[in-house]
N, C-alpha and C positions, 0 to 999 in steps of 0.2 A: 504493500499498499503506499502511495506516494501523494503528497498532495504540493502544489504549487502556488503561490500568492500572484494574483492578478495585480500590478504594480497601479494601474488606473484606479479598480474598482476597489483594490484590496480586500476582495475576499476570497477564502481559500476554494481552490478548483480541484477538484477530485483528478487524479488523472488515470488512477488503475484501483480495483477491487474495493473494499471496503473502511469504512472509518473506524471501526471497532476490533477489538483483538477477540477472533472467535474461542481463542482458548482462555478467554479468562472465565471466571467459575467464582459465585457468591453466593451467599445463604440470606442475604437481605429481605429478599421477599420472592415469591413465586410469579411475581409480574416481572421478575430479570430477565427468566428464560424467554426464549422464543417461541414462534409459532409451531405447533405440530405438523409435521409434514403434511398430514393426512385434511390438516385444515387448510395448509396454502393449494393442495390442490383443490380442494371444494372450492376456494376465492377464483384459483385462476377456470374451474367450468363455469364460474357463476358468471364470470368477466367476458365470454364470447356473445358479441351480437348486441341487439338492445332488448332491454326487457323492461316492465311497466315498472315508474316510480311510485315512492310513497306507500312501501307494501303491499300493492295491486301484482303483486306477481306469483310467480309458481311456488319460487322458493319460501316465501313467507308463508301460503297456504300449505305446504308440505310442513313445516314448522308446526303448525298449528295441528296436525295429526300425529307429528311425532310428539309432542308437548301430551296431547292427552294419554297417548299412549304411555306414558310416565307416570302423568299426577291425576289422572282419571277425564270420563267424558266432559267433565265441565267445566275442565280446566281453559283457559282462555291466555295467549301468549302477547306482550306487548313488548317486540325489540327495542332499546335503549342504547346508548352508546356507550355508558360507564357507569359503575356501582352506586356512587353519590347518587346520579341522575336519577338512578332505578328506587333507589331509598327514597330519597324527597319525591318523588312521584306516586310510590306505591302508599306513604303513609298521607301526604296530602288528599291522595284518594279517599282515606280511611276517615279524613276528619272536616267538622266544620272550621271554621275560622277560630271559635274558643279553645279548641281542643288540643289538649295535652298527651305525648306517647310516655309513657312509663320502660325504662331501659337501663341496664347495666351501666354502670358509671364507666366500663371499660367497651363499652359500644363502639363501634365506627361511627355511627351516626353523631355520639357525644365527644369523642375525641379527635376524629381524624377527618372530617369532612367542613371546617373549616366554618363552623357555624351554619352552613347550607341548610338544613331542617328548618330553620330559626327564619334566617334572611330571607330564602327564596320560597320557601314551604309554609312561614309564618307560624310553623309548629313550635310549642312549648315543649322542651324535653324535662322529663322527672327523673336525673340518674341515681339509681340506687348501689351501693359498692357491696362486692361478693367478692369471696374469696376466690372462684376460681370461674367467674365470668359468667356462672348460670345464675338466672333466677328461678325463685319457686312462687308460689302463691303468699307463702308468708311473708315473703320479701317486699312482692309486689305490695301487698296493704299497707306498706308502710305509707305510700305514695296516692294507694286507691282511697279516696277521700275528699270528699267538699262539693259534690255534685250539690247545684242547686243555690251552690256560693258562689254571688256573683263578683266577688273579688280575686277567685282563684280560677285561674284556668284548670279545665276539666279532663279528668282522664278520663279518656274514650278510646286508648289503646294498648296495648304493650306490644313491644318490640323484642325478639330475642336475636342472637345470632347463633347459625349452625353450621359447624363448629362454632365455637365461640373465641372473643379474640385471645383468649390464653389456651386456645388449642382443646379443649376440653370439648365432649361432645353431650347432647342430651340424649336422653334413650325415648323411643316412643311415646313410652308411658309417663315419661316426665312434662314431655309438651302435650299430651292429652289433658294432663292434671293441670297444668297452665289455661289452656282452652277453655277448660271449662268453667275453670274459676274466673276467667275475665268472663266468658260470656254470659255466665249467673248476675256478671256485676252491670250486663250492658255495654260492655269493653268489644272492641274485635283484635284480634291477634294479626299481627307484620312476623315473618320470620326472614332475616338477613340472610341470605344464602350464598354470599360471597363465593365461598369452598364448600356448597351443599356437598356437592360429591367423595370430597375427602371424608366427609360424614357416614355417607351411606357407605362407602368402603368400612369405614371401621367398624359400622353396625351389622352390616353383612345384610342390610333390608333392601327391596325396593326405596326409591323416590318415594312414591307414594304412600309408604306404612309411616311415613314420621312428620309428611306436612298435611294431604287433602283427609285421610284416613284417621286423621288425630285431632282434626279442628282450625287448621291453622287458613285465615282467611286470603290472605295476600303474602306473597314470595317474591323477594330479589333474588334471582337466580343468575349465578356468576357464570362466567364461560373464560375471561381474560386468564384469572389465576389456575386457569385450567388447559391450557395450550391454544387459547384464540388467541388472532389477531386484537381485536379489542371488539366489544358487545357485552352485553347482559341481556336481561329481558324482566320485566314484571310480569308475574305469572299470577292470574286472578283464580282465586280456586272456588271462590264463592258466588256465582253468575248474579243472584239477587241480590246483592249489595254491590256490584258494581257501579259507580257513578257518572260514568260517562270519560272512560280511560282515552280512549283515542282522542277527545279534546283536551286532555289534561296534558296528556303525552305533548301535543304540540304547542300546547300554553307552557310547559316547560322547557322547551327547546330541546325534548327529547326525539321528535321525529324526522327518522333518516332517509333523506330523500332517494337514496341508493341501497333501502333496505336489503334488498336481495342479499349484500355482501354480509352483514349480520345474519340475516335467514339462514344462508347457506351454510354458514359455520356453525351456527347453534345444530343444524341438521346433520351435519357430518359428527358434531361432538356426542349427539345422543344417540346415532345410529351404529348399530355393531360393537355398542360397550365399549368405544372410545374412549367415552366419559369414565367409566368406572376402573379401566386398564392406565389412564393415565392417572387419577386419582389413586390408586392403588399401589402404582410404584411409587410417588410420591410420598405416601402414607408409610411404605416400608421402608426408604431409605431414611425418613426421620426416627424411625423405630429403630434403625440398625446404631444410627446415629446417639439416638437417648440412651440405648446399652453401652454403647462406647465411652459417651460421658459419664455416665452413672459408675466406671471402671476405675475414673481418673481421680485420684485423691487429693482433696483439694476444691472439689467442684462437685454440686449436688443441683439434680435437678427441682425446679418450685413447681411444675404441674406436671399432671399425668401425658403421656404422649399418645394422645388417640388421634391423631390427625396428621399434619404434616408439620407441623411447628414444636420446637423442641427449646423449650426455657429452662435457665440454666442461673444460678450464679456462681460470679467468677473470684479469684483472690483480685485484691487492690491492683491495678495496671496490666492483668493479665489480659483484658481486653484488648488494648491499645497493643500489646505484641501478635493477639491473632488478627489483628484487620492488618498489621502488615502484609500478611497473606488472602485476607479474605474479606469482603466488606460484609457487615450485618450491622442490626440494629441493637441499642440499649433500649432493654423495656424501662428500666427503674435503676437510671445509674447510680441512684445514693445508696443502695442494695449493692450494687452490682450484677443485677439480673440482666439478662441478655436473652434476644429471641433468633433460633435460626432457623430458617426456612427452607423446606425440600419442595422440589419442583418436578413435575413429568419427566424433564431428563436430565435429573441429579444422578449423579454413578455412584457405582460402590469406591470406585477411584477418587470422586471428589469428597465422599464421607469419608474415606481412611487420610487424605489430605488435612480434612479440616480437624481431624479426632488427633492426630501429630500435632500440629501447630497447635492447639491447644494443651497439649500434653509438654510441649516443650518450651509454653508460656508459662506454665502453672509450675513445672520445674521439678514435677515429682511425676515417675513412669506408672503407668497405669498397674492395676492389681492383676493376677493370676488369670487370661480370659476363659469366659465360661463356655460349655459347649455353642453355644447358638455365634458365640463371636470365634470362637475357631472356624465354624460354619462359615461367619463372613470373610475372615481370611482368604477364605478359595475365591 
């Protein structure tokens, strides 16, 4: 790869190849991974000729059939550009202007969307601290009050994340208990499923089993973190409560003119098990990383590894040393807690290299490997 600078324009000119190092590997986010080759093929196939715009195309029609095969015959998908847009659109659709959403304090809508639910959606968030990122009916009740009080934003919806931002997963029974609890109070249930496929891979159940079947009203379904170039979808599971999603999607600037490129990716992802293969692989790499990390003296896990994220405490100064080889994020810098994310394309060599970097940074050799670790070494 070589780059020259145009003396007149002062802009870099690509002479050959690519701008990035394809050998670079990271554990900061599953968003860092490229698109799966099968997704690229689907985009290329959809790129030939002219196709009707704004969702009136055969790929978007096919997506509805695929979505219903996974989420039930009443499900309707609304493709959007990104996860923040999906969450804001879904929550705005659930609530009147005076409504509020109860969520975990660690929820992405509360910590990582730059106030979009409040500023763009006009939605009050009522965050609740949790030890593992999961809400319970008892925790929800800490903010589920004040109906009829004109001085308080009305708690009319609950948002949960599956898996949570801490990598933990709700069981179908836990979600059903939450759904029954909030519905009894006249509230709706939203599920942020940016990594929903990873939860299904961990639970070993179909997507419908912990969404439609247990009472979720609306779902933000993620694809970008599982091999798509871009694109997510709001999936409305309860058609009786659809408030006019097509109008809201346009109003929220989430209507793609060339929607076929989002829909074609989703169809490829959800057909022939690509979604599950990719998520299962990411989970497996995270599990192997978790087992290796737990064997290094001076390092401890802070959360159960139930999806594709590993959370751990490192000794002071160790994270900076590991970052000389791999990029990743601090989760709680004061505690020394970090997060490592595995992707559909994470390799065993990537995991081994990160473990070696952590071990070298900590300055303590790993304990005797277990049988599973010995198998991993092969």
